[in-house]
C-alpha positions in Angstrom: -9.2 -10.8 -6.8 -5.9 -12.3 -5.3 -2.8 -10.3 -4.3 -0.8 -11.7 -7.1 -3.6 -10.5 -9.4 -3.6 -7.0 -7.9 0.3 -6.9 -8.0 0.3 -7.7 -11.7 -2.1 -4.7 -12.6 -0.4 -1.5 -13.9 -0.5 1.6 -11.7 -1.8 4.6 -13.8 -2.8 8.1 -13.0 -6.3 8.1 -11.2 -7.3 11.7 -10.6 -11.0 12.6 -9.8 -13.7 11.2 -7.9 -14.6 8.6 -10.4 -11.3 6.6 -9.1 -12.1 7.0 -5.6 -13.1 3.5 -4.1 -15.9 3.3 -1.7 -15.6 1.5 1.7 -17.4 -1.6 0.5 -15.1 -2.0 -2.5 -12.0 -1.3 -0.5 -13.1 -3.9 2.2 -13.4 -6.5 -0.7 -10.0 -5.8 -1.9 -8.4 -5.9 1.5 -9.4 -9.6 1.8 -6.3 -10.2 -0.6 -4.0 -8.4 1.7 -3.6 -9.9 5.0 -2.7 -7.6 7.7 -3.7 -4.4 5.9 -6.5 -2.2 7.4 -8.6 0.6 6.4 -8.1 3.7 8.4 -10.7 5.1 10.7 -12.2 7.4 7.6 -11.8 4.6 5.0 -9.4 6.9 3.0 -6.2 5.1 3.3 -4.9 1.5 4.1 -2.0 0.9 6.3 0.0 -2.1 7.8 2.8 -2.4 10.3 5.9 -4.4 9.3 8.3 -5.8 12.1 12.1 -6.6 11.6 14.9 -7.7 13.8 17.0 -4.6 13.5 17.3 -1.1 12.1 19.3 -2.2 9.2 16.8 -4.5 7.8 14.0 -1.9 8.5 16.1 0.6 6.3 16.5 -2.0 3.8 12.8 -2.4 3.5 12.2 1.2 3.2 14.7 1.4 0.4 13.0 -1.2 -1.4 9.6 0.1 -1.0 11.0 3.4 -2.1 12.3 1.9 -5.3 9.0 0.2 -5.9 7.1 3.3 -5.2 9.0 5.4 -7.6 8.6 2.8 -10.4 4.7 3.1 -10.0 4.9 6.8 -9.3 2.8 6.3 -6.4 4.1 7.0 -3.0 3.1 5.9 0.6 3.6 7.6 3.9 6.2 5.9 6.1 6.9 5.9 9.5 9.8 4.0 11.0 11.8 3.2 13.8 14.2 0.4 15.3 12.7 -2.8 14.0 9.3 -1.4 12.6 8.0 0.4 9.7 4.4 1.6 9.1 3.1 2.1 5.5 -0.1 4.1 4.7 -1.3 4.2 1.0 -3.9 6.5 -0.2 -4.5 8.8 -3.5 -4.6 12.5 -3.0 -5.7 13.0 -6.5 -8.9 11.2 -6.0 -9.3 12.2 -2.2 -9.1 8.7 -1.0 -8.5 5.3 -1.9 -8.0 4.1 -5.5 -6.9 0.8 -7.0 -3.2 2.1 -7.1 -3.3 1.7 -3.4 -4.2 -2.0 -3.4 -1.8 -2.5 -6.2 1.1 -1.0 -4.4 0.1 -2.9 -1.1 0.0 -6.1 -3.1 3.6 -5.4 -4.5 4.8 -4.7 -1.1 3.3 -8.1 0.2 5.3 -9.7 -2.9 8.6 -8.0 -1.7 8.0 -8.7 1.9 7.5 -12.4 1.0 4.0 -12.8 2.3 
């Protein structure tokens, strides 16, 4: 599956174990998302984004916030001068779901990669 195909999928409520992706499936989906990595427990994906200044970092965070609110799926965000780290997981299924990869693909489209 490509990043464009992932980004086009709908985010829908994914509650319960049946929606949790195993590490193998998560690794397969990560192929479409350059720079994104599984965390050490394979329960989240994360990526660091770099910007020339704090103003552009805040703009990116605002755009990600808008995207996340539209999808009703929200990342953990850590930021500082010129950088922002996004981390997606699905609390309602206790790990990773397809929604995490959909939203990461939408961020990639937003970021222009």
